[in-house]
Every structure is written in structure tokens, then in C-alpha cells.
N, C-alpha and C positions, 0 to 999 in steps of 0.2 A: 518253698523256695523257687521251684520251677514256675509256679503260678505268678510269683512276684517278678521273675525275669521276663515273662510274657508281657506283663503290664509296662514294665520298664522299657522293653524293646518297642512296644506299641507307642508309648509316650514319646520316645526318642524319634520314631518315624513320623508322628504327627507334627512334632516340633521342626523336623527337617523339612517337611512338606509346607508348613506355615512359613518358614524362612525363605524357601525358594519362591513361594507365591508372593511374598512381600518384596523380594528383589525384583521379580518380573514386574510387579505393579510399579515400583519406583522407576524402572527403566522405561516402562511404557508412558508414564507421566513426564518423562524426561527430568526427573528430580535426581536421578542417579545416571551418570553417563560413564559407560565403559568403552574404552577404545583399545582394540588389539591391533598391534602392528606385526606384520610378517617380515622377518629379516631386520637388518639394521638400516636406519635412515640417518642421513647426516643432518646437522642442525639447519642448514640452509633450506632443505626441502621441507622441514617442519615449519619454519618461519614462513615460507612461501604459501603453505597450506593454510596457515592461520590468517594471512593477509587477505585472503579472498572472503573471509567472514568478518572483516573489520566493520565496526559500527561507529558512525560518527554522529555527534550532535551538532546540528546545523541550525543557524538562525535563518528563518524565512519570514518574509512579509506576505500576509494575506491581504491582497488588494480587493476592494469592492467599491461600488458606486452607491453613495448614499447622500442624501440632502444636496443634490446637484454638484457633487465633487467626488473625485477619487480619493478614497481613504486607504490607509495602510496600517495593518495591525501586526506588530512583530509577534512571532511565535517561535518556540523551540520545536524542532522536528528531528526525529531519529532517522538517519540516512544509512541505508544498507548498500550492498554492492549491486543488487539487482535493480536496475533503473526502472523497469516496468512496474515492479511492485512499489518502488518509492513514489512514482508519479501517481499511481493509484491511491496510495494512502494519503499523499499530499492533497489531492483533489477531493477525496472523501472527507478529509479533515477540513478543507476549505469550505465544502458544502455544508458540513455540520456547523461550522462557525457562522456562515450566512444565515442559517436557521436560527441560531442563538441571537444574532443581531437583528432579526426580523427583516432581513433583506429579501429572503424567500420564505414561503409559507408551506412548502411541502417537502417531505423527505425524499431526496434524490440520492441515488448512489451510483457510483461508477463501477460497473460490473467487471470490466476487463480493460486492460491496456496492452496494446501491441506496438512494438517498435520496429520500423523497417531496418533492412540490413545495414544501410548507411547511418542509421541513428538519427536522421534529421526529420523523418516523418513519424508522428505518433498517432495511433488510432485510439480514440476514447469511445467505449460503448457504454452508454448510460441505460439504466433500467426504464427510464421514462424521459420525456422531454424536460430538460432543465428550466424551461421557461414557464412563467405563470401565464395562464390563459388570457388574462386582461392586460398583459404588458403591451406597451407600444413598441414600435421598431427601435426607438432610441434606448429604451430600457433593456431590450434583448441585446442590442449591440454593446451597451456598456457592460452588461453581465459577461459577454464573451471577451471583451477587452480586458476586463479585470482578471479572468481566468488566464488569458494569455500572458498578461503581465506577471502574474504570480508564477507561472511555469517559466517564463523567460528569465526571471530573476534567479531561479534555482538551478535549472539545467540549461547551460549555454549551448549544448550541442543540438537541442531540438530547434528546428526551424519552422516546421509546419504541423498543425493539428487537424485531424480528420475526425469529425463528430459523427458518432453512430448512435442509434437507438436499437437496442436488442440485436446488435450485429448488422443492421441495415443503416443506410445513410439517413441521418436525421432530417426529417422533413418539417419545414415551418413555412407559414404563409408569407412571412416578411423577409426572412434571411435565407440565403442560398448556402446550403452546406454540401453541395455536390463537389465543390472545389476545396482544397486544403486551405486553412486559414493561417497566415503567417504569424509567427509568434511575436514578432516586433509590432504587430497590430497595424491599424490604419490611422491612428492618431499621431 
């Protein structure tokens, strides 16, 4: 009987250990969310805390230059509260769309986005130059105009874009990126 109690106690211990491990795994994968609150909170503070994580589904237009005209492709986009992350995901999705449409032929990604204090200047840091090597000045210019138009339709606060490559000013033989580009463009 004592021998049986040992095994029963050992089995219970392993079962408890397995249960705790499963709970920690679910919490780490964010499949199980546990939130502890200290003290009592009123309903208004709870609502205000949830408002900052509100997610919206937004209709956006991906603009691009193809066949000698500016095209617009409507798309659904999930818009969070963090403007920098939204712009980063927007431009990365736009670049992926341009690859699918065979407007660009290399995989380009936007590494980081920084927004100035006033919110009007946005810094885009790409992993490589977004331009194809054989592009003419006009094609490069229309590529930038399409990006500016895509951002201008989505975020009305942004007034200027600064283009960077790996954290440094983007250098190009034809276009000057040492100055900010106005979002309303030059057209």
C-alpha cells in the first residue's frame, strides 16, 4: 500500500508539472492571456486602456506607375495605433504588391520608420536602393511619386519623406534625396 501511494504521489507530481508547463507554453505563445489588476479600477479607465489598442480595417489605394499612367489598386489594410509601424507595413505591402505586378523585380524591404516630433517628417530606411539599376530618371521619379501618393492618401499628417538606405541618406545618380520630399509631390 505504501508502494502504491508513492507512485500515486509521483504521478500526481508529474501531472501537475505537465499542467504548469502547458500553461506557461500557452502564455508564451499568447494563446492564453492572463491579466492581473491590482486594486479596483473604474470602467472608464478600462475603456481608455483598450482604446489605445484598437485595430481598424482601412481601405487604401496602392498607387503605381505602369504602362505610362498612374494606376490605383484598392486594398484592405489593418491600421493599428502606432503610426510608424503602420507606415512600415503599408510600404512593405506596397513593395510586395509592386513585385507581384512586375513593376519592380527585386525584393526590397523597409527596415525602419521614424517619425519626427511634429509628426510631419517621416524617415524611411530601406535595406537597399528601391530603384532598378537600368531605370531612367522618369521611372525613378514616378516610383517616388506613387509612394508619396500612397502615403498621402492614408496619413494626412505626414508632409515630408526622407529616404534612407541602411540609416544613411539614399544616394542616387539622378535624384537628390538630401532634402525631404513633399508628400503632395511635384505633379
